[in-house]
C-alpha positions in Angstrom: 42.3 145.2 79.1 41.8 143.3 75.8 38.5 141.4 75.8 38.9 139.7 72.4 38.9 140.4 68.7 35.9 142.4 67.7 36.2 142.4 64.0 38.5 142.1 61.1 38.2 144.8 58.3 38.4 144.2 54.5 37.9 146.2 51.8 36.4 145.9 48.3 35.9 148.0 45.2 32.2 149.3 44.6 30.1 147.5 41.8 30.7 144.0 40.9 33.1 143.3 43.5 30.9 144.6 46.3 28.0 142.5 44.7 30.2 139.5 45.0 31.2 140.2 48.6 27.2 140.3 49.4 26.6 137.2 47.6 29.4 135.1 49.2 29.0 136.2 52.7 25.1 136.6 53.0 23.9 134.0 50.5 26.7 131.5 50.1 27.8 131.5 53.9 24.5 132.6 55.3 25.6 135.6 57.3 23.3 138.3 58.2 24.5 141.8 57.7 23.9 145.5 58.3 25.3 148.4 56.1 25.8 151.9 56.7 26.3 155.3 54.6 24.1 155.8 51.7 21.7 153.0 51.1 21.9 153.0 47.4 25.7 153.3 47.5 26.9 152.2 51.1 30.2 153.1 52.6 30.5 149.4 54.1 28.9 146.3 55.4 29.2 144.3 58.7 28.5 140.5 58.3 27.8 138.8 61.9 29.9 135.7 62.1 28.0 134.6 65.3 30.9 135.5 67.7 32.4 138.4 66.1 32.2 140.6 62.9 33.7 140.9 59.2 33.7 144.5 58.3 34.1 145.5 54.8 34.5 149.0 53.5 33.6 149.9 49.8 36.4 152.0 48.2 35.0 155.0 46.7 37.9 155.3 43.9 38.1 151.6 43.3 41.7 151.5 44.2 43.1 150.0 47.4 45.1 152.5 49.8 46.5 149.5 51.6 46.2 145.6 51.7 43.2 143.8 51.6 43.1 143.4 55.1 42.5 147.0 56.6 42.9 146.4 60.3 42.4 144.2 63.2 40.0 145.5 65.9 40.7 144.7 69.4 38.0 145.2 72.1 38.8 147.0 75.4 36.9 148.1 78.2 38.8 151.6 78.1 40.0 152.8 74.7 41.7 156.0 76.3 43.8 154.2 79.0 44.8 151.5 76.5 45.9 154.1 73.9 47.7 156.0 76.4 49.8 152.7 77.0 50.2 152.6 73.3 51.6 155.9 72.9 53.8 155.5 76.0 55.4 152.4 74.6 56.5 154.4 71.6 54.2 153.2 69.0 52.3 155.6 66.4 48.7 156.6 67.2 47.4 157.7 63.5 43.6 158.3 65.0 43.2 159.5 68.3 40.4 158.3 70.6 36.9 159.4 69.3 33.2 158.4 69.4 31.7 156.9 66.4 28.2 155.6 65.4 28.2 153.1 62.5 25.7 150.2 63.1 26.6 150.4 66.9 28.1 153.3 69.2 31.6 152.9 70.1 34.8 154.8 71.0 37.8 153.9 68.8 41.5 154.8 68.4 43.9 153.6 65.8 47.6 152.9 66.0 50.5 151.0 64.1 51.6 147.7 65.7 55.2 146.3 65.7 55.2 145.1 62.0 53.4 147.9 60.7 49.9 146.4 61.0 47.1 148.6 61.6 45.3 148.0 65.0 41.8 149.4 66.1 41.1 149.7 69.9 37.5 149.6 70.2 35.1 150.2 73.3 31.6 149.3 72.3 28.8 151.2 74.4 25.7 149.1 75.5 
């Protein structure tokens, strides 16, 4: 069912903080990265850790809606059946299964865990 942690998602404000994030993860730590959205004003960036990803969203309004850690993404071999089990167990699903295309193609769904944490279930299309 769960194959491992796919990525951890963080967020930052645009401008100075985004530039600091790029500098730290790409120049200081040497991670390669990809962005998505408008090239001049990206919506986010994915840093490759070698065995997982750090995903950082840039807030359009410079204010955090939630904490710094946005969610934990767990890779699964079947999002639909996994989210069905989550619903059956009584946990809230706040984004139903849907296909996405960011720097990769995937099917995702989001739910709240028992501590109120956001969990993304992700199935990568190869």
